[in-house]
C-alpha positions as CSV (number, residue, x, y, z in Angstrom):
1,X,-31.8,16.1,5.9
2,X,-29.2,15.0,8.4
3,X,-30.3,14.7,12.0
4,X,-29.2,17.3,14.5
5,X,-28.8,14.8,17.3
6,X,-27.5,11.2,17.6
7,X,-28.5,8.5,20.0
8,X,-27.5,4.8,20.1
9,X,-31.0,3.9,21.3
10,X,-32.4,4.9,17.9
11,X,-30.3,2.3,16.0
12,X,-31.0,-1.3,15.4
13,X,-27.4,-2.4,14.8
14,X,-24.0,-1.1,16.1
15,X,-20.8,-2.0,14.3
16,X,-17.3,-1.5,15.6
17,X,-13.9,-1.5,13.9
18,X,-11.0,-3.2,15.6
19,X,-7.7,-1.6,15.0
20,X,-7.3,1.9,16.6
21,X,-11.0,1.8,17.6
22,X,-11.8,-0.8,20.3
23,X,-8.1,-1.9,20.1
24,X,-6.0,1.1,21.1
25,X,-2.4,0.8,20.0
26,X,0.5,2.4,21.9
27,X,1.5,4.7,19.0
28,X,4.9,5.6,20.4
29,X,5.8,2.0,20.1
30,X,4.0,0.9,17.0
31,X,5.0,3.9,14.7
32,X,8.8,3.1,15.1
33,X,8.1,-0.6,14.6
34,X,6.3,0.0,11.3
35,X,8.9,2.4,10.1
36,X,11.8,0.1,10.9
37,X,10.1,-2.9,9.3
38,X,9.5,-0.9,6.1
39,X,13.0,0.6,6.1
40,X,14.7,-2.9,6.4
41,X,12.8,-4.1,3.3
42,X,14.0,-1.1,1.3
43,X,17.6,-1.5,2.5
44,X,17.9,-5.3,2.3
45,X,15.8,-6.0,-0.8
46,X,16.2,-2.9,-2.9
47,X,19.7,-1.7,-2.0
48,X,18.8,1.7,-0.5
49,X,21.2,3.5,1.9
50,X,21.4,2.3,5.5
51,X,20.8,5.9,6.4
52,X,17.1,4.9,6.2
53,X,17.7,2.8,9.4
54,X,18.4,5.9,11.5
55,X,16.1,6.1,14.6
56,X,12.5,7.1,13.7
57,X,12.5,9.6,16.5
58,X,14.8,11.9,14.5
59,X,11.9,12.4,11.9
60,X,8.8,12.1,14.1
61,X,8.0,15.8,13.7
62,X,7.3,15.2,10.0
63,X,4.7,12.6,11.0
64,X,1.0,13.6,10.7
65,X,-2.2,12.1,9.6
66,X,-3.7,13.1,6.2
67,X,-0.6,14.0,4.1
68,X,-1.1,13.8,0.4
69,X,1.8,12.8,-1.8
70,X,2.3,14.5,-5.2
71,X,4.0,11.4,-6.5
72,X,5.6,12.8,-9.6
73,X,7.1,15.9,-7.9
74,X,8.1,14.2,-4.7
75,X,6.2,16.7,-2.7
76,X,4.0,16.2,0.3
77,X,1.1,18.6,0.6
78,X,-1.5,19.6,3.2
79,X,-4.7,20.5,1.4
80,X,-7.7,22.6,2.3
81,X,-11.2,21.4,1.9
82,X,-11.4,23.2,-1.5
83,X,-8.0,22.0,-2.8
84,X,-5.7,24.8,-1.9
85,X,-2.1,23.8,-1.0
86,X,-1.8,25.0,2.6
87,X,1.7,23.7,3.3
88,X,4.1,21.6,1.4
89,X,7.5,19.9,1.6
90,X,9.8,18.5,-1.0
91,X,10.9,15.3,0.6
92,X,11.3,16.3,4.3
93,X,12.3,19.9,3.4
94,X,9.5,22.6,3.8
95,X,8.8,24.6,0.7
96,X,8.7,28.4,0.8
97,X,5.7,30.3,-0.3
98,X,7.4,31.2,-3.6
99,X,8.4,27.5,-4.2
100,X,4.8,26.4,-3.5
101,X,3.6,29.0,-6.1
102,X,6.2,27.7,-8.6
103,X,4.8,24.2,-8.3
104,X,1.1,24.9,-7.9
105,X,0.5,28.4,-9.4
106,X,-0.6,31.7,-7.7
107,X,-4.0,30.1,-6.7
108,X,-2.2,27.1,-5.2
109,X,-4.9,24.8,-6.5
110,X,-3.8,21.2,-6.8
111,X,-4.7,19.8,-10.2
112,X,-5.7,16.3,-8.9
113,X,-7.9,17.6,-6.1
114,X,-11.3,17.1,-7.7
115,X,-10.7,13.5,-8.5
116,X,-9.3,12.8,-5.0
117,X,-12.2,14.5,-3.2
118,X,-14.8,12.7,-5.3
119,X,-13.7,9.1,-4.8
120,X,-10.7,9.1,-2.4
121,X,-8.9,6.7,-4.7
122,X,-5.1,6.1,-4.6
123,X,-3.7,6.5,-8.1
124,X,-0.3,6.6,-9.9
125,X,-0.3,10.4,-9.3
126,X,-1.9,10.5,-5.9
127,X,-1.0,8.8,-2.6
128,X,-2.3,9.8,0.8
129,X,-1.6,8.6,4.3
130,X,-4.7,8.8,6.5
131,X,-4.4,6.0,9.0
132,X,-1.9,5.0,11.7
133,X,-0.6,2.0,9.7
134,X,0.6,3.9,6.7
135,X,1.6,7.2,8.3
136,X,5.2,6.0,9.0
137,X,5.4,5.1,5.3
138,X,5.0,8.8,4.5
139,X,8.1,9.7,6.5
140,X,10.0,6.9,4.8
141,X,8.8,8.0,1.3
142,X,9.9,11.6,2.1
143,X,13.3,10.4,3.1
144,X,13.6,8.4,-0.2
145,X,13.1,11.7,-2.1
146,X,15.8,13.3,0.0
147,X,18.2,10.4,-0.8
148,X,17.4,10.6,-4.5
149,X,18.1,14.3,-4.6
150,X,21.3,13.8,-2.7
151,X,22.5,11.2,-5.1
152,X,21.7,13.4,-8.1
153,X,22.9,16.6,-6.6
154,X,19.6,18.3,-7.5
155,X,15.9,17.9,-7.5
156,X,14.7,15.4,-10.1
157,X,12.2,16.2,-12.7
158,X,10.2,13.0,-11.8
159,X,10.2,10.5,-9.0
160,X,9.4,6.8,-9.5
161,X,9.5,5.3,-6.0
162,X,6.0,3.9,-5.6
163,X,6.8,0.4,-6.7
164,X,9.5,-0.1,-4.0
165,X,7.3,1.4,-1.3
166,X,4.4,-0.8,-2.4
167,X,6.6,-3.8,-2.2
168,X,7.8,-2.8,1.3
169,X,4.2,-2.4,2.5
170,X,3.2,-5.7,1.1
171,X,6.2,-7.5,2.6
172,X,5.5,-6.0,6.0
173,X,1.7,-6.3,6.1
174,X,0.8,-9.2,3.8
175,X,-1.6,-11.4,5.8
176,X,0.5,-14.6,5.2
177,X,3.3,-13.1,7.2
178,X,1.5,-13.4,10.4
179,X,1.8,-17.2,10.1
180,X,5.3,-17.4,8.6
181,X,6.7,-14.8,11.0
182,X,8.4,-12.7,8.3
183,X,8.2,-8.9,7.6
184,X,9.0,-7.8,11.2
185,X,5.6,-6.3,12.2
186,X,3.4,-9.3,13.0
187,X,6.2,-11.2,14.7
188,X,6.9,-8.3,17.0
189,X,3.2,-7.9,18.0
190,X,2.9,-11.6,18.6
191,X,6.1,-11.7,20.7
192,X,5.1,-8.9,23.1
193,X,1.5,-7.6,22.6
194,X,1.6,-5.6,25.9
195,X,4.4,-3.4,24.4
196,X,2.2,-2.3,21.5
197,X,-1.5,-2.8,22.6
198,X,-3.8,-1.5,25.3
199,X,-6.4,-3.8,26.7
200,X,-10.0,-2.8,26.4
201,X,-11.3,-0.7,29.3
202,X,-14.0,-2.0,31.5
203,X,-16.1,0.9,30.3
204,X,-15.9,-0.3,26.7
205,X,-16.6,-3.9,27.6
206,X,-19.6,-3.0,29.6
207,X,-20.9,-0.7,26.8
208,X,-20.7,-3.6,24.3
209,X,-22.6,-5.8,26.7
210,X,-25.2,-3.1,27.3
211,X,-25.8,-2.6,23.6
212,X,-26.7,-6.3,23.3
213,X,-28.7,-6.3,26.4
214,X,-30.8,-3.4,24.9
215,X,-31.6,-5.5,21.9
216,X,-29.0,-4.1,19.5
217,X,-27.3,-6.3,17.0
218,X,-23.6,-5.7,17.7
219,X,-21.1,-6.7,15.0
220,X,-17.4,-6.4,14.5
221,X,-16.0,-5.5,11.1
222,X,-12.3,-5.3,10.5
223,X,-9.9,-5.4,7.6
224,X,-7.4,-7.4,9.7
225,X,-7.1,-11.0,8.8
226,X,-8.6,-13.7,11.1
227,X,-5.4,-14.8,12.8
228,X,-4.1,-11.3,13.6
229,X,-7.6,-10.1,14.6
230,X,-8.0,-13.1,16.9
231,X,-4.7,-12.3,18.6
232,X,-5.8,-8.7,19.1
233,X,-9.3,-9.7,20.4
234,X,-8.0,-12.3,22.8
235,X,-5.5,-9.8,24.2
236,X,-7.9,-6.8,24.5
237,X,-11.2,-8.6,25.5
238,X,-10.2,-12.0,26.7
239,X,-10.8,-15.6,25.6
240,X,-14.6,-15.0,25.5
241,X,-14.2,-12.2,23.0
242,X,-16.8,-13.8,20.6
243,X,-19.5,-13.3,23.2
244,X,-19.4,-9.5,22.8
245,X,-20.6,-9.7,19.2
246,X,-23.5,-11.2,17.2
247,X,-21.4,-11.4,14.1
248,X,-17.7,-10.9,13.3
249,X,-16.6,-9.9,9.8
250,X,-12.8,-10.2,9.3
251,X,-10.6,-9.3,6.4
252,X,-13.5,-7.2,5.2
253,X,-11.1,-5.3,2.9
254,X,-12.9,-2.0,3.4
255,X,-13.9,0.2,1.6
256,X,-14.3,-2.5,-1.1
257,X,-16.9,-4.3,1.1
258,X,-19.3,-1.4,0.5
259,X,-18.4,-0.9,-3.2
260,X,-19.2,-4.4,-4.5
261,X,-21.8,-4.2,-7.2
262,X,-23.3,-7.6,-6.3
263,X,-22.8,-10.5,-3.8
264,X,-21.0,-12.7,-6.2
265,X,-18.3,-10.1,-6.8
266,X,-17.1,-10.3,-3.1
267,X,-18.8,-13.2,-1.3
268,X,-18.5,-14.0,2.3
269,X,-16.3,-17.0,3.2
270,X,-16.6,-19.4,6.1
271,X,-13.4,-19.8,8.0
272,X,-11.2,-22.9,8.4
273,X,-7.8,-22.6,10.2
274,X,-8.0,-18.8,9.9
275,X,-8.3,-19.0,6.1
276,X,-11.1,-18.8,3.5
277,X,-13.0,-22.1,3.3
278,X,-16.3,-22.1,1.4
279,X,-17.8,-19.0,-0.3
280,X,-21.4,-18.3,0.7
281,X,-23.9,-15.9,-0.7
282,X,-26.0,-15.9,2.4
283,X,-24.7,-15.5,6.0
284,X,-25.6,-18.6,8.0
285,X,-25.2,-19.6,11.7
286,X,-21.4,-19.2,12.0
287,X,-20.2,-16.4,14.2
288,X,-17.3,-15.3,12.1
289,X,-16.7,-14.8,8.4
290,X,-14.1,-13.5,6.0
291,X,-14.5,-10.8,3.3
292,X,-18.1,-10.2,2.2
293,X,-20.2,-7.4,0.8
294,X,-22.9,-4.9,1.8
295,X,-25.6,-6.7,-0.2
296,X,-25.5,-10.0,1.7
297,X,-24.9,-8.2,4.9
298,X,-28.0,-6.1,4.5
299,X,-30.1,-9.3,3.8
300,X,-28.7,-10.8,7.0
301,X,-29.6,-7.8,9.1
302,X,-33.1,-7.6,7.6
303,X,-33.8,-11.1,8.7
304,X,-32.1,-11.0,12.1
305,X,-33.6,-7.6,13.1
306,X,-36.9,-8.0,11.3
307,X,-36.9,-4.7,9.5
308,X,-36.7,-3.9,5.8
309,X,-34.4,-0.9,6.5
310,X,-32.6,-1.4,9.8
311,X,-30.8,1.7,11.1
312,X,-27.0,1.1,11.5
313,X,-24.2,3.1,13.2
314,X,-20.6,2.2,12.7
315,X,-17.7,3.2,15.0
316,X,-14.3,3.4,13.3
317,X,-11.1,5.4,12.9
318,X,-10.6,5.7,9.2
319,X,-12.3,8.3,7.0
320,X,-11.5,6.3,3.9
321,X,-12.6,2.9,5.1
322,X,-15.0,3.5,8.0
323,X,-16.8,6.8,7.4
324,X,-16.9,7.8,3.8
325,X,-18.1,4.5,2.3
326,X,-20.6,3.8,5.1
327,X,-22.2,7.2,4.6
328,X,-22.3,7.2,0.8
329,X,-22.9,3.6,0.0
330,X,-24.6,2.1,3.0
331,X,-26.5,5.0,4.5
332,X,-25.1,4.3,8.0
333,X,-24.4,6.8,10.7
334,X,-20.8,6.9,11.9
335,X,-18.8,7.7,15.0
336,X,-15.3,8.6,14.0
337,X,-12.5,8.0,16.5
338,X,-9.9,10.7,16.2
339,X,-7.1,10.6,18.8
340,X,-5.8,13.9,17.3
341,X,-8.7,15.7,19.0
342,X,-7.3,15.0,22.5
343,X,-3.7,15.3,21.4
344,X,-4.2,18.8,20.0
345,X,-6.3,19.8,23.0
346,X,-10.0,20.6,23.3
347,X,-11.7,23.9,23.9
348,X,-13.4,22.5,27.0
349,X,-11.8,19.3,28.2
350,X,-14.6,18.6,30.8
351,X,-17.9,17.0,30.1
352,X,-21.2,17.7,31.9
353,X,-22.2,15.4,34.7
354,X,-25.1,13.7,32.9
355,X,-26.7,10.3,33.3
356,X,-24.2,7.5,33.1
357,X,-24.8,3.9,32.0
358,X,-25.2,2.8,35.6
359,X,-27.0,5.3,37.9
360,X,-25.3,3.9,41.0
361,X,-21.8,4.6,39.6
362,X,-19.9,7.8,39.3
363,X,-20.8,10.0,36.3
364,X,-19.1,10.3,32.9
365,X,-16.7,13.2,33.9
366,X,-15.1,11.2,36.7
367,X,-14.9,8.1,34.5
368,X,-13.3,9.9,31.6
369,X,-10.8,11.6,34.0
370,X,-9.5,8.2,34.9
371,X,-9.0,7.0,31.4
372,X,-5.6,6.9,29.8
373,X,-5.3,9.9,27.5
374,X,-2.5,10.1,24.9
375,X,0.7,10.0,26.8
376,X,3.3,12.8,26.6
377,X,5.3,10.5,24.4
378,X,2.3,9.7,22.1
379,X,1.6,13.4,21.7
380,X,5.0,13.8,20.3
381,X,4.1,11.5,17.5
382,X,0.6,13.0,16.9
383,X,1.6,16.7,16.9
384,X,3.8,18.3,14.2
385,X,5.3,21.7,14.0
386,X,6.0,21.1,10.3
387,X,2.3,20.5,9.4
388,X,0.3,22.1,12.2
389,X,-3.2,21.0,13.1
390,X,-4.8,18.0,11.5
391,X,-8.1,19.9,11.3
392,X,-7.4,23.4,10.1
393,X,-4.8,25.9,9.0
394,X,-4.4,29.5,8.0
395,X,-5.4,30.3,4.5
396,X,-2.3,31.3,2.5
397,X,-1.9,35.1,2.2
398,X,-1.4,34.9,-1.5
399,X,-4.8,33.2,-2.0
400,X,-6.6,35.6,0.4
401,X,-5.1,38.6,-1.3
402,X,-6.0,37.3,-4.8
403,X,-9.6,36.7,-3.9
404,X,-9.8,40.1,-2.2
405,X,-8.6,41.9,-5.4
406,X,-10.9,39.8,-7.5
407,X,-13.9,41.0,-5.6
408,X,-13.0,44.6,-4.8
409,X,-10.3,47.2,-5.4
410,X,-11.5,49.7,-2.9
411,X,-9.9,50.9,0.3
412,X,-11.1,47.9,2.3
413,X,-8.2,45.9,0.8
414,X,-5.7,47.6,3.1
415,X,-7.9,47.1,6.2
416,X,-8.5,43.4,5.3
417,X,-4.8,42.8,5.0
418,X,-4.3,43.7,8.6
419,X,-6.9,41.2,9.9
420,X,-5.9,37.9,11.4
421,X,-5.3,35.1,8.9
422,X,-8.5,33.3,7.8
423,X,-8.8,29.9,9.3
424,X,-9.9,27.1,6.8
425,X,-10.6,23.4,7.2
426,X,-8.0,21.0,6.0
427,X,-9.1,18.4,3.5
428,X,-9.5,15.9,6.2
429,X,-11.1,18.4,8.6
430,X,-13.7,19.1,5.9
431,X,-14.3,15.3,5.3
432,X,-14.7,14.7,9.1
433,X,-17.6,17.3,9.2
434,X,-19.1,16.1,5.9
435,X,-19.3,12.4,6.3
436,X,-19.2,11.5,10.1
437,X,-22.1,11.9,12.4
438,X,-20.0,12.7,15.5
439,X,-16.2,12.5,16.2
440,X,-14.7,11.5,19.6
441,X,-11.1,11.0,20.8
442,X,-11.8,7.5,22.0
443,X,-14.6,4.9,22.2
444,X,-14.9,5.6,25.9
445,X,-16.2,9.1,25.2
446,X,-19.5,7.6,24.0
447,X,-19.3,4.4,26.1
448,X,-19.6,6.2,29.4
449,X,-23.1,7.4,28.6
450,X,-26.4,5.6,28.8
451,X,-27.6,4.2,25.6
452,X,-30.3,6.9,25.3
453,X,-27.9,9.9,25.7
454,X,-28.2,12.4,22.8
455,X,-25.1,13.8,21.2
456,X,-25.1,16.9,18.9
457,X,-24.1,16.1,15.4
458,X,-22.1,18.0,12.8
459,X,-25.5,19.0,11.2
460,X,-26.6,20.6,14.5
461,X,-25.4,24.2,13.7
462,X,-23.9,26.3,10.9
463,X,-20.4,26.2,12.4
464,X,-20.0,22.5,11.6
465,X,-18.2,21.9,14.9
466,X,-21.0,20.7,17.1
467,X,-20.3,17.0,16.2
468,X,-16.9,17.2,18.0
469,X,-17.4,15.6,21.4
470,X,-16.9,16.5,24.2
471,X,-15.9,19.7,22.5
472,X,-14.1,21.0,19.4
473,X,-10.3,21.0,19.1
474,X,-8.7,24.2,20.2
475,X,-7.2,24.8,16.7
476,X,-10.7,25.1,15.2
477,X,-11.6,28.2,17.3
478,X,-11.5,31.2,14.9
């Protein structure tokens, strides 16, 4: 049974992700950079219209986390936690209720939902965009559908755009391009990191030090490659960044790190010149490694901590890479970082004045008040009138009416129809509550507290909202 409270003091090891976790990106700068880099590949290498190079700002209202692409039909869909199509667009054009019914039936149940929810795999029929690196690609993909329809003078019966988008993503984010300076993305970050990155706050730095001082094994695990990760770490933490961690795992290729069946399938590698050197089945004395697997890592923790089953909590921003696999395959607790919480607004944006990590300093409320929240400009990229809240949405009237008639044909139907729309969790809102222990807008929201502070978890009450800290997003209030 899941615990109703969470406390860092109760854990033997604390892991942190890098990108969008302890390394906060300036989203209003990095989203356009990613979009423009991808668009240039499609225009220059695949001959698409230069219309794709229009300023990203023009399409930022389409941007949202968690969109699912119905690849064959060229539709983007927002799903509920039980697979109902809540909203949909064809390309960038919103679909009407009747059009959604035409595509997905009167029950609006998406046929691939069960497989998606079970394993969160990307397939030939399913593509989703749940992190800040691939969200701009969703906008570009939608625009490609628009262009194809414009060229044909009608909607196509089938869309085959995935190979070109995959090629663009590879050319922009392939790890070798950090060194050779191609692709646009890495070269821009290297040239001016201050434009795209925020340095770690003193609160976060002190928190990492305090965890180690209290005997916790602190490790970094990132899917970023060694050269790029080193650039980020040196910028956000300083030249002594290695001193914050007991172990650093780079290019971990999550979630595959947790899915490996045995150590030989995905061994750890020592690092030489930021590249894989020698494969090792047992973690040794080096501070940093590449790739790896949960089996060898568990053995390392058992020896270092001196327990057969050490308790681990991981702090990260991706449901697919950081929360879902750590919960299901490693049995770790997780703290999910969701900037959307603060961007959408919280029910109560204050926190109680409880014990801070230093009794002589000001308490958590004052500290958090001084932190940089999403800027007005960043909120424009995180909020979407096209898609609504990341967490919830109104249940479609057609579905509510259908279920009402299935269960009863009495006079209560007319009274029910006058009620406010039923609020339901989005797919990702459901997954947040199911797999994460708590969710916070930033790392600082846990770092301001003493290590023995207790947080309520998502298992704390029947509403499933107690795990949102400092409070639940406003959109979740029924």
